[in-house]
C-alpha positions in Angstrom: 85.7 289.4 162.4 88.0 291.2 160.1 91.2 293.0 160.9 89.6 296.4 160.2 86.7 295.7 162.6 89.1 294.6 165.4 91.1 297.9 165.0 88.0 300.1 165.4 86.7 298.1 168.4 90.0 298.2 170.2 90.7 301.9 169.6 89.5 304.5 172.0 86.9 306.8 170.4 87.1 310.5 171.2 84.3 311.6 173.4 82.0 314.4 172.3 81.2 317.3 174.5 77.7 317.4 175.7 75.6 320.4 174.6 75.5 321.9 178.1 79.2 321.6 178.6 79.9 323.2 175.2 77.5 326.0 176.0 79.2 326.6 179.3 82.6 326.7 177.7 81.4 329.1 175.0 79.8 331.4 177.7 83.0 331.5 179.8 85.0 332.3 176.6 82.6 335.1 175.7 82.8 336.5 179.2 86.6 336.5 179.2 86.7 338.1 175.8 84.3 340.8 177.0 86.4 341.4 180.1 89.6 341.7 178.0 87.9 344.1 175.6 86.6 346.3 178.5 90.0 346.4 180.1 91.7 347.2 176.8 89.2 350.1 176.3 89.8 351.3 179.8 93.5 351.4 179.3 93.1 353.2 175.9 90.9 355.9 177.4 93.2 356.3 180.4 96.3 356.7 178.3 94.8 358.8 175.5 92.8 361.3 177.5 94.4 364.3 178.9 92.1 366.6 180.9 92.4 370.2 179.8 93.1 373.0 182.2 89.9 374.5 183.6 89.4 377.7 185.5 89.2 377.2 189.3 89.8 379.2 192.4 93.5 379.6 193.2 92.8 380.7 196.8 94.0 378.5 199.6 91.5 375.9 200.8 91.1 377.6 204.1 89.7 380.7 202.3 87.0 378.7 200.5 83.9 377.8 202.5 83.9 374.0 202.8 87.2 373.8 200.9 85.9 371.0 198.7 86.2 370.6 194.9 89.5 372.3 194.4 92.5 371.0 192.5 95.2 369.7 194.9 98.0 371.2 192.7 96.8 373.1 189.7 98.7 372.2 186.5 98.2 375.6 184.9 
């Protein structure tokens, strides 16, 4: 046996990932990337959107039948 053959036999060869394990890692990475992108889009929309003033009843809630669907404190 030569010296080169002894070195390759004694060295620990790196193990390859199985196909199913590589697929699982890729799917998890894709899911995390999708989640991060969705959260980034949510934050962008929340920060950049500013609802405009709309007309609504300025009467007290007690005067409106049901009292629902009225701004708590109108901004305009």
